[in-house]
Each structure stands twice: as C-alpha cells, then as structure tokens.
C-alpha positions as CSV (number, residue, x, y, z in Angstrom):
1,X,-33.6,28.4,36.2
2,X,-30.7,30.8,36.0
3,X,-30.2,30.8,39.9
4,X,-30.6,26.7,40.0
5,X,-27.6,26.9,38.3
6,X,-25.7,29.0,39.9
7,X,-26.3,27.2,43.0
8,X,-25.2,24.1,41.2
9,X,-22.2,25.5,39.8
10,X,-21.7,26.8,43.9
11,X,-22.3,23.5,45.6
12,X,-19.8,21.7,42.7
13,X,-17.3,24.5,43.7
14,X,-17.6,24.3,47.4
15,X,-17.6,20.2,46.9
16,X,-14.4,20.8,45.2
17,X,-12.5,22.6,47.5
18,X,-13.2,20.3,50.7
19,X,-12.1,17.5,48.5
20,X,-9.0,19.4,47.5
21,X,-8.6,20.0,51.1
22,X,-9.2,16.4,51.9
23,X,-6.2,15.4,49.2
24,X,-3.9,18.0,50.4
25,X,-4.0,16.4,53.9
26,X,-3.6,13.2,52.3
27,X,-0.7,14.4,50.0
28,X,1.0,16.4,53.4
29,X,1.2,13.0,55.3
30,X,1.1,10.0,52.8
31,X,-1.4,8.4,54.5
32,X,-5.4,8.3,55.2
33,X,-6.3,11.6,56.8
34,X,-7.5,10.9,60.8
35,X,-10.6,12.6,62.0
36,X,-8.0,15.0,64.0
37,X,-5.9,16.5,61.5
38,X,-9.0,16.9,59.5
39,X,-11.4,18.1,62.4
40,X,-8.3,21.2,63.2
41,X,-8.5,22.3,59.3
42,X,-12.2,22.2,58.9
43,X,-13.6,25.7,60.8
44,X,-10.3,27.8,59.5
45,X,-10.8,26.2,55.9
46,X,-14.3,26.9,55.6
47,X,-14.2,30.0,56.7
48,X,-11.5,30.8,53.4
49,X,-13.7,28.4,51.3
50,X,-16.0,31.2,52.0
51,X,-13.9,33.8,51.0
52,X,-12.9,31.8,47.7
53,X,-17.2,32.1,46.9
54,X,-17.2,35.9,47.7
55,X,-13.4,36.6,45.7
56,X,-15.2,34.3,42.5
57,X,-18.8,36.1,42.6
58,X,-16.9,39.3,42.6
59,X,-14.7,38.0,39.8
60,X,-17.6,37.2,37.9
61,X,-17.5,33.4,37.2
62,X,-21.0,32.8,38.5
63,X,-22.2,34.6,35.5
64,X,-23.2,31.9,33.1
65,X,-23.6,34.1,30.3
66,X,-19.4,34.1,30.7
67,X,-18.9,31.1,32.8
68,X,-17.8,29.0,29.4
69,X,-14.9,27.0,28.9
70,X,-12.8,29.4,27.7
71,X,-9.1,30.5,28.3
72,X,-10.7,33.6,30.1
73,X,-12.6,31.4,32.7
74,X,-9.6,29.8,33.7
75,X,-7.7,32.5,34.2
76,X,-10.4,34.1,36.5
77,X,-10.1,30.7,38.2
78,X,-6.6,31.1,38.4
79,X,-6.4,34.8,39.6
80,X,-9.0,33.8,42.1
81,X,-6.7,30.7,43.4
82,X,-4.1,33.7,44.0
83,X,-6.0,36.0,45.6
84,X,-7.3,33.2,47.9
85,X,-4.1,32.3,48.8
86,X,-2.9,35.6,49.7
87,X,-5.4,35.7,51.5
88,X,-4.9,32.4,53.6
89,X,-1.6,33.7,54.0
90,X,-2.6,36.7,55.5
91,X,-5.4,34.6,57.6
92,X,-3.2,32.1,59.0
93,X,0.0,34.4,59.7
94,X,-0.7,37.5,60.1
95,X,-3.4,37.3,62.5
96,X,-3.4,33.8,63.9
97,X,-6.4,32.6,65.6
98,X,-5.4,29.3,66.6
99,X,-2.4,27.1,67.4
100,X,-2.6,25.4,63.6
101,X,-0.4,26.4,61.2
102,X,-0.7,24.8,57.6
103,X,1.7,26.1,55.6
104,X,2.0,23.1,53.0
105,X,-1.6,22.1,53.5
106,X,-2.8,25.7,52.4
107,X,-0.5,25.8,49.5
108,X,-1.8,21.8,48.8
109,X,-5.1,22.8,49.3
110,X,-4.6,25.6,46.6
111,X,-3.4,23.6,44.1
112,X,-6.0,20.5,44.5
113,X,-9.2,22.5,45.4
114,X,-8.7,25.1,42.5
115,X,-7.5,22.4,40.2
116,X,-10.5,20.2,41.1
117,X,-12.6,23.2,40.8
118,X,-11.4,23.7,37.2
119,X,-12.3,20.5,36.3
120,X,-15.8,20.3,37.5
121,X,-16.2,23.5,35.5
122,X,-14.8,21.8,32.7
123,X,-17.0,18.8,33.1
124,X,-20.4,21.2,34.3
125,X,-19.9,23.5,31.2
126,X,-19.2,20.0,28.2
127,X,-21.9,18.2,30.0
128,X,-24.4,19.1,32.6
129,X,-24.9,22.7,31.7
130,X,-25.5,21.5,27.9
131,X,-27.7,18.3,28.7
132,X,-29.3,18.2,31.8
133,X,-30.0,21.6,33.0
134,X,-30.6,22.8,29.3
135,X,-33.1,26.1,29.3
136,X,-35.9,25.7,26.7
137,X,-37.6,28.2,24.8
138,X,-40.4,28.5,22.7
139,X,-41.5,31.4,20.6
140,X,-45.2,32.0,20.0
141,X,-46.3,34.9,17.6
142,X,-48.2,35.2,14.2
143,X,-44.8,36.2,11.9
144,X,-42.8,34.1,9.8
145,X,-40.1,34.2,12.3
C-alpha cells in the first residue's frame, strides 16, 4: 500500500507538471497551444520533469511520513522548484541542444506546474490519503491493549 501511495503521488505530480507546461504555453501566446508549439517542447520538458522528480525524491517529498500538509512540505516544493528552474536554465542555455529557447515558458512552467503540484499535494493529503487510500490496521493479541 505504501508504494501505491507513492506512485499515486508521483503520477499526480507528473500530470500537474504537464498541465503546467500546457498552461505556460497558453499564457505565453494567449491562445490555445498548437500541436507544433507543444510537440517542440514535450521532449526537452519531459527530461526536465524527470529531473524534477529525481530532485523531489532526494528532497524527501515522497516520504509519506513527512509528506503532510505542513509548511515544511511546501517549503521543500518551493526549493525543488528553484533547483529545477536553475537546472532548466543550465539545460537550455549553457548546453543548448536544439533551436528552441523557451525563456518565458520555462519560468511560467515553474510557476504553473509547481503551483498545480502544490495544489495536488494539498488535495491528496486532505482528501485522498485520509479517505480513499487509508491504511487499515488490526491488532490481534491476548492483552488488554
């Protein structure tokens, strides 16, 4: 059950980041993103989202004992976003790999993606973890306790 909860959080985080990318492209061009705009960005941003997940694992936000709705969790998410943004700058600007140069989209994705990720974490901890994925425990023994 522990791994299922972690995978649920991971899947929600990835969905939030991809929706954040879509919103970033929408806000950048103030129009529904075209297939061309999105398809050029999916590959590089997928790599960066994988980096974000690795940073999040290192940061301990997938430890279910510590991943509660506390100020410390959202502080870690902000720190992860900052490290991810720096990684994105390095990825796109210091070692350019293609002809795309998404300055504004990178910043908007950080804000939208990690904002949605924080909202997902709040909703998960408030509703999903306490009702749907609740761990039930039974104690069996001969003592009064």
